[in-house]
Backbone bond lengths (Angstrom), bond angles and torsions (degrees), N, CA, C in turn:
res aa  C-N    CA-C-N  psi(-1)  N-CA   C-N-CA  omega(-1)  CA-C   N-CA-C  phi
1 M - - - 1.458 - - 1.523 109.56 -
2 K 1.339 115.93 139.94 1.453 120.62 178.72 1.519 110.18 -97.81
3 H 1.325 115.62 155.82 1.462 121.49 -174.61 1.531 110.74 -122.40
4 A 1.334 115.90 137.36 1.458 119.49 -176.18 1.526 110.10 -141.35
5 I 1.311 115.02 164.63 1.464 124.05 172.82 1.528 107.90 -103.83
6 D 1.351 116.00 138.39 1.453 121.33 178.17 1.528 108.21 -131.90
7 V 1.322 117.50 113.82 1.464 119.84 -174.08 1.513 112.26 -126.78
8 A 1.313 114.75 147.28 1.455 121.37 170.45 1.531 108.62 -83.31
9 P 1.322 117.57 126.11 1.485 118.41 179.45 1.529 110.66 -80.83
10 F 1.310 114.73 63.72 1.450 123.45 -175.87 1.523 111.40 -116.28
11 G 1.314 116.04 159.85 1.447 120.47 173.35 1.515 111.83 59.12
12 E 1.333 115.98 -129.36 1.466 118.66 -179.96 1.519 113.17 -70.47
13 L 1.346 117.39 -10.35 1.468 120.42 173.95 1.515 112.13 -95.86
14 A 1.323 118.01 11.30 1.446 121.89 174.67 1.542 112.27 -78.81
15 D 1.322 116.22 3.60 1.463 122.66 176.58 1.518 108.27 -98.75
16 P 1.329 119.88 113.16 1.484 120.39 -177.32 1.514 114.04 -60.31
17 R 1.330 117.40 -24.83 1.472 119.50 176.61 1.503 111.34 -66.17
18 V 1.309 118.79 -37.24 1.452 122.58 177.51 1.519 110.41 -66.59
19 L 1.308 117.32 -43.73 1.454 119.85 179.45 1.531 112.11 -67.81
20 A 1.322 116.91 -36.43 1.475 118.94 176.77 1.527 110.74 -65.09
21 E 1.334 116.01 -37.02 1.491 119.36 176.60 1.513 110.13 -64.64
22 L 1.336 117.49 -45.49 1.455 120.30 179.58 1.519 111.40 -62.58
23 A 1.322 116.27 -41.76 1.457 120.00 -179.91 1.543 110.82 -65.04
24 A 1.315 117.54 -39.70 1.476 119.64 177.25 1.513 111.20 -61.56
25 T 1.337 116.97 -39.02 1.461 119.27 176.79 1.519 111.28 -66.36
26 A 1.356 117.22 -40.19 1.454 120.94 176.26 1.515 111.20 -60.57
27 D 1.312 116.70 -39.69 1.459 121.56 177.78 1.530 110.13 -60.09
28 D 1.329 116.06 -43.78 1.465 120.58 179.79 1.528 113.18 -67.64
29 R 1.346 116.21 -31.32 1.473 120.43 -173.68 1.524 112.60 -89.49
30 G 1.340 117.59 2.44 1.445 119.24 172.98 1.517 116.38 94.89
31 W 1.329 118.27 8.98 1.455 120.09 175.46 1.535 109.99 -68.77
32 A 1.329 115.65 152.13 1.471 119.80 -176.29 1.508 113.38 -94.14
33 G 1.358 117.83 -19.68 1.451 119.27 -177.65 1.506 112.87 -154.73
34 F 1.335 115.16 159.58 1.457 122.54 177.14 1.519 107.08 -144.28
35 F 1.330 115.52 114.28 1.474 121.78 -174.31 1.513 110.07 -120.36
36 V 1.329 115.81 154.73 1.477 121.09 178.73 1.529 110.07 -130.73
37 W 1.341 114.80 149.34 1.467 119.44 176.39 1.546 109.05 -70.00
38 D 1.344 114.36 157.07 1.452 120.45 177.66 1.538 109.36 -121.77
39 H 1.332 115.29 104.76 1.473 121.32 179.80 1.518 110.16 -142.17
40 I 1.340 114.77 150.83 1.449 122.56 172.74 1.538 110.01 -91.67
41 A 1.317 115.08 -38.76 1.455 123.00 177.16 1.518 107.04 -147.69
42 Y 1.324 116.85 170.44 1.451 120.02 -179.66 1.519 108.61 -151.04
43 R 1.309 114.10 160.08 1.485 118.28 -176.33 1.507 111.09 -69.82
44 A 1.337 115.91 158.60 1.466 122.75 179.79 1.528 109.50 -56.43
45 P 1.352 115.18 144.83 1.475 129.17 10.17 1.530 114.64 -92.11
46 V 1.344 117.87 9.83 1.458 119.89 -177.70 1.530 111.47 -70.20
47 R 1.327 116.37 131.73 1.471 120.86 173.25 1.535 111.71 -127.00
48 A 1.323 117.62 -46.71 1.468 120.67 -178.07 1.529 109.26 -81.92
49 V 1.334 116.39 122.85 1.457 123.17 -178.67 1.516 109.33 -134.98
50 A 1.320 117.30 130.61 1.471 120.94 177.97 1.521 111.22 -93.22
51 D 1.310 116.92 151.07 1.453 121.01 173.80 1.547 108.77 -71.15
52 P 1.326 117.65 127.80 1.473 119.21 -175.26 1.526 113.38 -69.98
53 W 1.330 117.25 -30.60 1.476 118.53 -174.22 1.527 111.93 -75.13
54 V 1.319 117.23 -40.60 1.452 119.51 173.79 1.546 109.52 -64.39
55 T 1.337 114.65 -40.31 1.464 119.67 178.50 1.505 112.42 -61.79
56 L 1.346 116.59 -43.84 1.463 120.62 179.79 1.530 111.67 -66.01
57 A 1.320 117.15 -32.84 1.469 119.70 175.65 1.527 110.27 -62.80
58 A 1.338 115.15 -43.55 1.468 119.25 178.42 1.514 110.51 -62.57
59 I 1.337 116.52 -42.04 1.457 121.42 179.79 1.532 110.81 -65.53
60 A 1.328 117.02 -39.97 1.460 120.30 178.61 1.525 111.30 -59.27
61 C 1.338 116.77 -39.44 1.451 120.95 -177.79 1.531 112.56 -76.34
62 A 1.358 116.54 -19.31 1.463 120.60 -177.65 1.521 113.33 -94.83
63 T 1.339 117.75 -6.63 1.457 121.74 -173.39 1.528 110.47 -130.25
64 S 1.327 115.65 170.10 1.460 119.22 -178.73 1.523 114.46 -134.14
65 T 1.316 118.34 -21.15 1.470 120.29 -175.77 1.524 113.71 -123.84
66 L 1.324 118.79 -21.99 1.467 121.17 -175.18 1.506 111.50 -63.89
67 R 1.342 116.01 139.04 1.469 119.89 164.63 1.514 107.11 -78.77
68 I 1.313 116.07 136.58 1.458 122.29 -173.98 1.521 110.98 -129.36
69 G 1.343 116.41 161.10 1.446 119.43 175.38 1.502 112.98 162.24
70 P 1.337 116.05 173.66 1.474 120.58 176.28 1.510 110.53 -84.58
71 M 1.314 115.82 140.99 1.475 121.79 177.35 1.511 108.71 -130.55
72 V 1.284 120.93 84.60 1.464 127.33 0.15 1.526 108.06 -133.04
73 T 1.351 116.74 167.79 1.454 119.79 177.69 1.538 109.60 -103.88
74 P 1.347 118.33 130.12 1.471 120.61 177.00 1.528 110.01 -81.28
75 L 1.325 115.46 114.15 1.456 118.19 -175.11 1.535 112.58 -68.05
76 S 1.315 117.86 -20.54 1.471 119.31 -177.46 1.535 111.53 -66.30
77 R 1.325 118.78 -21.77 1.452 119.67 177.60 1.528 113.08 -108.32
78 R 1.322 115.66 20.18 1.450 119.88 178.82 1.525 110.16 -117.51
79 R 1.328 118.21 144.42 1.452 123.13 167.33 1.537 104.73 -79.85
80 V 1.311 115.46 112.45 1.450 120.66 -169.21 1.526 111.87 -63.29
81 H 1.344 116.69 -38.08 1.474 117.88 178.37 1.519 111.61 -64.73
82 K 1.335 116.61 -33.47 1.483 120.01 176.59 1.525 109.25 -70.06
83 L 1.334 116.47 -41.32 1.484 120.04 177.84 1.512 110.51 -63.67
84 A 1.313 117.48 -35.07 1.464 119.65 177.08 1.526 111.16 -60.21
85 R 1.344 115.17 -45.48 1.471 117.94 178.53 1.539 111.11 -63.63
86 E 1.332 116.15 -43.53 1.461 121.05 -178.20 1.537 111.46 -62.02
87 T 1.324 115.99 -45.61 1.458 118.57 -176.61 1.505 112.80 -69.30
88 V 1.337 117.75 -39.68 1.458 119.22 177.97 1.531 110.74 -65.13
89 T 1.340 115.78 -43.57 1.464 120.07 178.34 1.510 110.90 -59.14
90 L 1.342 116.93 -43.22 1.462 120.79 -179.71 1.522 110.99 -69.58
91 D 1.334 117.31 -34.11 1.455 119.23 178.36 1.515 110.11 -66.90
92 I 1.327 117.14 -39.28 1.469 120.40 176.12 1.520 110.79 -67.19
93 L 1.313 117.58 -43.03 1.458 121.11 -178.58 1.523 111.14 -62.16
94 S 1.335 117.26 -35.17 1.462 121.82 -177.21 1.507 113.14 -93.73
95 S 1.342 117.65 6.63 1.479 122.44 -176.97 1.509 112.65 57.35
96 G 1.322 115.49 42.15 1.471 120.10 175.11 1.512 116.08 81.95
97 R 1.333 117.42 39.02 1.462 120.18 -177.76 1.547 113.03 -114.69
98 L 1.280 118.13 10.56 1.480 121.59 -175.99 1.531 111.06 -85.66
99 T 1.333 115.46 134.30 1.453 122.92 164.58 1.508 107.25 -120.17
100 L 1.341 116.56 131.07 1.450 120.71 -179.53 1.508 110.56 -97.07
101 G 1.345 116.31 112.02 1.456 120.90 173.68 1.517 109.80 -90.92
102 V 1.329 117.82 131.23 1.449 120.92 -176.67 1.538 110.11 -131.85
103 G 1.325 115.79 160.21 1.454 121.31 177.04 1.501 110.66 -170.11
104 L 1.344 115.13 -173.85 1.468 121.10 179.66 1.519 112.33 -77.90
105 G 1.328 117.35 -27.22 1.461 119.84 -169.18 1.522 110.02 82.30
106 S 1.304 116.24 171.20 1.472 120.73 -176.46 1.507 110.23 -129.24
107 A 1.330 115.29 133.52 1.473 120.83 178.64 1.529 111.86 -72.94
108 R 1.318 118.20 -18.62 1.456 120.22 -173.94 1.536 113.46 -75.69
109 N 1.325 118.24 -10.13 1.460 120.37 -178.92 1.516 113.07 -90.99
110 G 1.326 118.38 -0.11 1.458 120.67 174.87 1.500 115.63 72.30
111 E 1.384 116.68 32.53 1.466 118.02 -179.45 1.513 112.33 -126.20
112 L 1.332 116.34 16.11 1.453 120.03 177.47 1.527 111.45 -109.04
113 E 1.346 116.61 -78.07 1.471 119.81 -176.02 1.531 113.29 -59.53
114 P 1.358 120.90 -38.72 1.460 119.37 -178.65 1.559 112.55 -61.86
115 F 1.340 116.97 -22.79 1.448 120.66 -178.74 1.549 111.31 -107.80
116 G 1.332 116.36 13.80 1.450 119.36 178.91 1.501 115.53 75.25
117 E 1.330 117.35 19.16 1.464 120.96 179.42 1.542 110.42 -85.16
118 V 1.304 115.40 162.69 1.463 121.87 178.32 1.521 109.97 -68.24
119 A 1.338 117.29 128.22 1.437 122.67 -179.94 1.510 113.84 -103.11
120 D 1.343 117.05 -28.49 1.454 120.86 -177.61 1.525 110.14 -62.67
121 P 1.332 117.73 125.28 1.472 119.19 -176.22 1.507 114.53 -64.84
122 R 1.335 117.85 -34.08 1.479 119.49 178.65 1.518 111.16 -66.25
123 E 1.322 116.77 -40.52 1.449 119.90 178.59 1.525 111.52 -69.60
124 R 1.347 116.46 -36.57 1.462 118.50 175.89 1.524 111.37 -64.18
125 A 1.342 116.73 -36.87 1.459 120.34 176.82 1.519 111.29 -64.77
126 R 1.347 116.36 -41.28 1.458 119.10 178.75 1.543 111.01 -63.30
127 L 1.339 115.22 -42.54 1.475 119.81 179.99 1.527 110.42 -66.83
128 L 1.315 116.91 -32.83 1.470 119.08 176.68 1.513 110.93 -64.66
129 D 1.302 116.92 -46.92 1.478 120.39 -179.76 1.515 112.34 -63.76
130 T 1.314 116.99 -47.39 1.471 119.28 179.19 1.525 110.80 -65.79
131 G 1.350 116.87 -36.93 1.437 120.39 178.61 1.516 113.17 -64.00
132 L 1.324 117.41 -40.12 1.469 121.07 178.25 1.522 110.54 -65.29
133 A 1.315 116.33 -40.68 1.466 119.11 177.16 1.517 111.93 -63.01
134 D 1.334 116.08 -41.65 1.462 119.79 178.30 1.529 111.99 -65.86
135 L 1.344 116.70 -40.71 1.454 120.36 177.96 1.517 111.04 -57.48
136 A 1.327 115.48 -48.52 1.460 120.91 -178.43 1.520 110.03 -58.96
137 R 1.334 116.76 -38.49 1.458 120.62 179.41 1.529 111.61 -67.61
138 Y 1.317 116.48 -44.87 1.471 119.34 177.43 1.494 111.73 -60.52
139 W 1.364 116.41 -44.49 1.465 120.94 -179.10 1.525 112.68 -66.23
140 S 1.317 116.76 -28.74 1.470 118.99 -174.50 1.515 114.40 -77.35
141 G 1.360 116.26 -6.02 1.453 119.46 176.76 1.511 115.55 139.15
142 D 1.358 117.13 -7.01 1.464 118.08 175.02 1.524 110.61 -63.22
143 F 1.345 116.31 -30.34 1.455 121.92 172.67 1.525 108.67 -112.31
144 D 1.322 113.31 152.72 1.465 120.26 176.52 1.539 106.64 -130.34
145 P 1.354 118.56 132.21 1.455 128.15 7.46 1.538 112.03 -77.76
146 V 1.315 113.87 168.70 1.460 120.52 174.87 1.549 108.48 -98.32
147 P 1.344 117.42 165.56 1.478 117.97 -179.44 1.525 113.08 -63.15
148 V 1.335 114.71 156.42 1.459 120.12 172.60 1.528 109.88 -62.27
149 Q 1.344 116.87 -42.69 1.460 122.03 -176.58 1.540 109.32 -75.92
150 R 1.320 114.67 133.11 1.453 120.25 177.65 1.515 109.21 -123.15
151 P 1.344 119.41 141.48 1.464 124.75 9.73 1.529 114.40 -75.97
152 R 1.370 117.46 -15.68 1.463 118.74 177.54 1.532 107.51 -169.18
153 I 1.321 115.10 176.74 1.464 122.59 175.03 1.534 107.87 -66.96
154 P 1.356 118.68 132.08 1.461 119.14 178.16 1.539 112.14 -63.55
155 I 1.307 115.03 144.31 1.471 123.01 -178.64 1.530 108.39 -120.52
156 W 1.330 115.95 123.13 1.465 122.75 171.08 1.510 108.84 -105.39
157 V 1.313 117.39 130.63 1.473 122.31 -178.14 1.543 108.29 -106.19
158 A 1.356 115.36 127.77 1.447 120.20 177.70 1.519 110.78 -91.82
159 G 1.325 116.08 152.15 1.449 121.43 175.54 1.524 109.92 -158.07
160 E 1.300 115.55 149.28 1.463 121.22 -176.53 1.504 110.93 -91.37
161 W 1.330 114.27 128.06 1.483 120.46 174.29 1.519 109.95 -63.43
162 P 1.349 120.13 139.38 1.477 128.49 7.19 1.530 113.25 -102.83
163 H 1.318 118.58 20.86 1.466 121.28 -177.60 1.543 110.33 -64.37
164 R 1.332 115.29 138.36 1.462 119.96 -175.78 1.530 113.02 -99.90
165 R 1.328 118.19 -21.78 1.437 120.30 -176.69 1.544 112.74 -59.86
166 P 1.320 118.72 -41.58 1.491 118.72 177.03 1.524 112.22 -59.71
167 L 1.337 116.81 -34.85 1.467 119.31 177.73 1.538 110.53 -63.77
168 Q 1.320 116.79 -40.52 1.479 119.35 178.60 1.535 110.04 -63.55
169 R 1.343 116.12 -37.58 1.452 119.66 177.82 1.554 108.13 -65.81
170 A 1.329 117.11 -46.51 1.456 120.54 -176.70 1.521 113.06 -60.41
171 L 1.326 116.66 -32.90 1.482 119.66 -177.66 1.523 111.92 -63.62
172 R 1.330 117.38 -16.99 1.476 119.72 177.74 1.518 111.48 -84.79
173 W 1.364 116.29 -4.51 1.461 120.03 -175.14 1.518 109.93 -124.44
174 D 1.329 119.26 -132.78 1.479 119.92 -167.26 1.518 115.34 -122.35
175 G 1.322 118.08 -5.64 1.445 118.46 179.90 1.531 111.64 -176.08
176 Y 1.346 113.73 161.89 1.466 120.21 -178.12 1.530 108.31 -129.16
177 F 1.330 114.87 132.23 1.466 121.79 -178.55 1.542 106.42 -120.61
178 P 1.342 117.33 87.39 1.464 119.08 179.57 1.552 110.32 -78.47
179 T 1.321 114.87 133.54 1.474 119.92 179.73 1.538 107.90 -109.35
180 G 1.323 114.21 156.21 1.466 119.69 177.36 1.513 114.20 73.06
181 L 1.316 117.91 22.41 1.471 120.02 179.53 1.531 110.40 -66.31
182 P 1.356 118.08 135.39 1.460 119.09 177.60 1.521 113.70 -75.26
183 G 1.342 118.08 -18.19 1.456 120.40 179.33 1.498 111.41 169.64
184 P 1.350 116.51 179.53 1.464 120.69 -178.27 1.491 115.65 -60.63
185 D 1.353 117.78 -29.76 1.459 119.56 179.72 1.532 110.32 -62.67
186 A 1.323 116.14 -40.26 1.473 119.02 177.97 1.518 111.11 -63.65
187 L 1.329 116.31 -37.26 1.464 119.34 177.83 1.518 110.75 -66.61
188 A 1.327 117.40 -39.45 1.466 120.95 178.57 1.530 110.72 -60.55
189 E 1.332 116.55 -36.63 1.463 120.82 177.23 1.528 110.26 -64.38
190 L 1.349 115.92 -41.43 1.455 119.53 178.51 1.519 112.68 -66.19
191 T 1.322 116.03 -42.91 1.459 118.58 -176.53 1.535 111.09 -68.54
192 A 1.322 117.13 -27.75 1.466 118.98 174.29 1.516 109.62 -64.11
193 G 1.349 117.20 -41.03 1.448 120.13 176.06 1.517 112.70 -66.88
194 I 1.325 116.53 -34.58 1.470 119.84 178.85 1.529 109.42 -65.22
195 R 1.298 117.82 -40.95 1.478 119.73 179.46 1.524 110.90 -62.32
196 Q 1.342 116.54 -35.90 1.459 119.57 178.46 1.530 111.10 -73.25
197 G 1.338 116.20 -33.96 1.458 119.88 -175.62 1.507 114.99 -83.90
198 R 1.324 117.25 -19.34 1.473 120.78 -179.83 1.520 108.67 -104.08
199 L 1.314 116.31 101.53 1.459 120.56 -177.66 1.503 111.78 -90.37
200 D 1.356 116.93 -12.17 1.461 118.77 -179.50 1.530 108.71 -93.19
201 A 1.313 114.53 173.85 1.477 119.88 -177.12 1.513 112.90 -98.61
202 D 1.356 117.54 6.18 1.452 119.39 -179.74 1.522 111.29 -65.39
203 P 1.329 117.56 146.08 1.473 120.14 179.90 1.524 110.98 -60.27
204 F 1.321 116.56 145.05 1.459 122.05 176.78 1.529 106.95 -142.15
205 D 1.344 115.19 125.01 1.458 120.19 -176.21 1.527 110.33 -94.26
206 V 1.331 113.52 146.95 1.471 122.51 172.70 1.531 106.49 -123.71
207 I 1.320 115.58 120.47 1.478 121.09 -169.93 1.513 108.60 -113.38
208 V 1.325 117.26 133.99 1.454 121.82 174.24 1.532 108.31 -126.01
209 E 1.323 115.08 142.75 1.462 119.93 175.44 1.519 108.62 -102.33
210 I 1.306 117.55 131.52 1.447 121.95 -176.68 1.535 109.32 -130.73
211 P 1.341 117.74 155.14 1.446 119.26 175.11 1.515 112.35 -73.92
212 P 1.310 118.94 163.29 1.443 121.14 177.06 1.533 111.81 -55.40
213 D 1.328 116.58 139.93 1.462 124.42 172.58 1.532 113.50 76.56
214 E 1.325 118.37 4.09 1.478 117.47 176.17 1.525 109.83 -75.80
215 D 1.313 115.43 142.40 1.483 122.06 177.72 1.519 108.81 -65.97
216 T 1.322 117.50 120.67 1.470 120.10 -177.93 1.529 113.13 -87.28
217 R 1.311 117.68 -9.79 1.488 120.02 -174.25 1.540 112.72 -61.84
218 P 1.344 119.18 -42.87 1.477 116.60 177.39 1.508 113.49 -62.36
219 W 1.319 116.50 -32.91 1.476 119.73 177.67 1.510 110.87 -70.33
220 E 1.309 117.32 -38.31 1.457 120.60 176.95 1.527 111.10 -63.32
221 R 1.330 116.43 -43.84 1.463 120.11 177.39 1.516 112.12 -62.59
222 A 1.330 116.21 -29.10 1.480 121.14 -179.78 1.530 111.36 -79.85
223 G 1.325 118.01 -9.13 1.466 119.87 175.01 1.497 116.28 117.09
224 A 1.347 118.88 2.03 1.460 119.78 177.94 1.513 111.46 -66.90
225 T 1.325 116.11 138.81 1.461 120.83 175.59 1.515 111.20 -104.92
226 W 1.350 116.52 -17.91 1.474 121.67 175.58 1.533 108.27 -135.04
227 A 1.313 116.30 134.78 1.465 122.08 169.24 1.522 106.39 -115.28
228 V 1.347 116.11 117.96 1.445 120.08 178.13 1.517 109.01 -108.04
229 T 1.312 114.43 127.80 1.472 120.69 -179.38 1.520 108.89 -84.19
230 G 1.332 116.50 122.51 1.455 123.63 -179.40 1.524 112.02 -107.52
231 F 1.331 116.46 158.20 1.445 122.39 -175.06 1.511 113.02 -129.42
232 G 1.339 116.36 14.68 1.451 119.44 176.59 1.516 113.59 73.37
233 M 1.351 115.15 -167.92 1.437 121.15 -172.62 1.527 114.39 -88.60
234 Q 1.327 117.72 -0.43 1.462 120.99 177.57 1.517 110.24 -133.77
235 P 1.342 117.26 62.81 1.464 119.95 179.62 1.527 110.93 -72.44
236 T 1.297 114.93 153.97 1.465 120.11 172.72 1.524 109.74 -123.00
237 R 1.294 115.44 153.12 1.458 119.74 179.73 1.523 111.37 -57.73
238 S 1.327 116.15 -43.59 1.482 120.49 -175.39 1.537 110.64 -65.66
239 S 1.334 118.51 -41.18 1.450 119.95 -178.00 1.539 111.62 -69.82
240 V 1.320 115.53 -38.71 1.491 118.33 179.01 1.526 109.31 -69.71
241 L 1.326 117.59 -41.06 1.466 120.73 -179.16 1.493 110.24 -63.77
242 A 1.326 119.30 -38.92 1.467 122.13 -179.33 1.524 110.93 -61.01
243 V 1.322 117.09 -42.63 1.465 120.15 178.93 1.519 110.49 -69.52
244 I 1.315 117.68 -41.96 1.466 120.60 178.30 1.526 111.03 -58.30
245 N 1.327 115.68 -43.91 1.479 118.84 -175.90 1.506 113.24 -69.71
246 R 1.341 116.85 -24.07 1.474 119.62 174.68 1.510 111.48 -70.97
247 G 1.309 117.26 -21.56 1.459 121.75 178.66 1.506 111.90 83.81
248 P 1.339 116.44 163.25 1.456 120.27 178.30 1.534 112.05 -68.59
249 S 1.321 114.94 147.63 1.487 117.86 179.20 1.503 108.91 -144.66
């Protein structure tokens, strides 16, 4: 199982220079990935929010081995052709280290209706599916240049437990990031379904987010291939740095 850091670029971490510094330290300490949330706004008490794509560019330039990416970007509020350009450019900048995390997004954070975005979950799901198909088409050669990674940039699809439809969507791509899991037993139930649904031998990642210092071994036994350490909606530089310096475990 691989270990990563997942941070909200909020508050004192809304400065991309701070996140690039933290990511460089994680790179040195042997972490496998460094991911950031993708939001335009967030519910109180959060006010300061950094753009994830500018932040990821800074992280790409400050690191050499970490897998990086947004966890996750809601495709329903993105212009997919613009996202295609951004992701390919970032994949080139990072020498092929980008993973694209995607999902429906959440209406409860106050970043959909206030900005004129689609709030209906069924319509967001439709836009997610069509957006993923369009991205794959742009990456495959409709746009030039193409990504460093072939056949394409890996896509991880997020979904909230216990809903099963996001898992069916994820099985068409490269990984599943279930949120709100009650524990490793629930993950083991999901991974049993994944084994039944994936008939090919291509790699498929299962990602879990855990708090700092949680034992990752039960999650690994349940089938997780990535454990990402999260810090909630009010991360601090000191708390994230302390976990990074302890190294992955």
